[in-house]
N, C-alpha and C positions, 0 to 999 in steps of 0.2 A: 273925302274918299281916301286920300293918301294917309291921313291920320289913322283911319280905321284899319287899313292894311298894315301899318307899322305896329299898331297895338296887337293885332292878331299874331303877327310874326314874333313879337316879344313873348307873348303867352306860350306860343308853340315851342320856342327855343327854351324857355324856362322849364316847361314840362319835360322836354327831352333831357335837360340837365338833371332834373330830379331823378328821372329813371336811371341815368348813367351812374349817379352817385349811390343810388339804392343797390344797384347790381354790384358795385364795388364793395359795399358793406357786406352783402351776402357772401361774396367770394372770400372776404377776409374771415368771416365766421366759419366757413367751411374749411378753410386752411388750418384753422386752430383745432378742429375736431379730428381730422385725418392725420395719423402719425406720419412723420416725414422719414422714419427709418425703421427697419426691422431689427429686433434685438439679435446680437451676434452670439450670445451664450444661452445654453439651455440648462435649467435647474437639474442638478445631479439626480434628484429623486425621480425624474421621469426618463432617465437613460435606461434602456433595456439591459438587464443583467448580463445577457449573453454577449453584449458588446464589450463588457469588462472582462469576463472570464476567458473569452476567446483570445484575448491579447496576452494572457499569461504564458510565458514560454514553458515548454515541457522540460522538466529537470533531466539532466543526464547523469548516468551512473558512472562515477569515477572508478578507475582501476586502482588497486592498492597492492603494495608489495607483500610478499609472504611474511616478512618481518612485521609490517604494520598490522596485518591481519592477526598474527599471533598476539601482538600487543593488545589489540582492541578486544580480542575474544578471551583473553586470559581470565577475566573476572566474570564472564558471561555464564549463564546457566540456561537450561531448557526446562519448561514445565510441560510434561506429556499429560494431556487431559484425556482420561479414559472413562468408560462407563462404570468403572469401579471406584474412580477417584483420581486424584492428581499424583503424579510422580515427578519429582524434581531431580535433575542430574546436573553435574558440572562436567566440563570437558578437559581432556588431556590434549590441549591445543598444541603445545610444543612437541609432544611425542607423536602425534598423528594429525598434522595440520590439514592434509588433503582430505582425510576422512571426515574431520570435523567440519571443514568447509562444505563438503558435499552434503552432509546431514543438515547443516544450518540452511543451506540454499534450498533444499527440498522442503524443510519444515516451514521456512518463511514464505514459500510459494503456495502452501496449502496442500502439497503433494500427499501428506500423510492423513489428511482429514478423512475420517470415516473408514479407514482401512482396518483390517481385523488383526487380532492376535490369533494366528492360525495354529500355533504350536504351544502347548503348555505341558510341561513334564515336572517331575518332582524337583528338578534342579534348574530349570530354565523356562522362560517365556519368550516367545519370538513373534514379531509382527512386522508390519510395514511392507508386505508384499502387495503390489498393485493387483495381482490376480487372486490373492487370498488363499492360495493353496500351497505355497512354498516353492512355486516354480517361476514366479515373476521377478522382474528387476533385471538391470543390466550388469555389466562387469566393470571393475576398476582395479587398479593395482593394489596389492596388499600393502599394509603399512604396519609391520610388526614393531613392537617396542618392548621395553623391560617391565612394563606394568603387569603385576600378577592378576590373574582372574580370581577375585574373591567375591563374597556375597555383595551384590549390588553392581558389579562390573557390567559395563555396557559394551558389547562387542558387535562385530559385523559377521553376518552369515557368509560362508564361502564353501567351496568344494573341498577345501582342505588340501589343495595341491601346492600351496605355498606360492602361487603366482597371482591369482586374481581373487577378488572378493565381490560379493553382491553390492550394488550401489544403492539399494533401497532397504533390504531387510536387516533389522538389528535384533539383538537379543539381550536379555538381562539375566544374569546369573542369580539364582535364588539361594545359592550356597557356594562355598569355595569350589573352584573348578580348575585346579592347577594343571590338569592334563591339556588345557587349552593354551597354556603359556607358550608364547613364541610360535603358535600355529594359527592364531586368529588375531585380528586387530582389536585391541582394547582401546577405546577412544573416550571413555568417560566412566563416571561412578554415580550411583544414586545417592543423593544426600538427604532425601526426604521422601517417604512414601513406600518403603519396602513392605509395609503391611498391605498396601494396595497391590504391589507386585505379587505377593504370595496368595492373594485372593483371586487372581486372574484366572479366567476359564476360557477355553477355546470358543471363539466367536465374540468375545468382548471387543469393543471398538476403541480405536484411537480417535477421539473427537477432534483433536487438533494439538499442535505443538507450538508453544510460544517461546521465543528467545528473549531473554531479559538480562 
């Protein structure tokens, strides 16, 4: 009887041992399949673009001296794009720096886009009025110089009182206009496109002005 009990005990213990080792093997296999760590980097191709662009700092506009502005603008020109064609002008930057700066600032901001040439006469064309009828625009100090008004001269509209001039409206002389000398600010000269100037009619538009 004792031998039978011993035999049964040995069988049971052996069976339990087999189950124990089988479970160990299963756990080992499972541990190999499940990753032990999560990747710490993400491929760049799946990073949303807004997380990249939003981190770019907004550029700041640096202030420059009058001397630096004059130096930088000395070789610059403007292309006035109109419904009749392009007009290219150069600036008298050293003779009328404040007027040139005001014009370039407005042109670069798109201020003149789609404004009219509201005045066309045998000797002049004038435009740039935000109201389109010759009454618009603000005031700024005049800036007279020794440049004579000849064919192609670009001047600034004013009341002719010798104190203030319009900060938006400009005109182009279609012929010599010496009676304007010393009474109106002369800030540039047409270098290309006088044929376009002479074809201008009331209501033609300034499509835009590019500084280059």
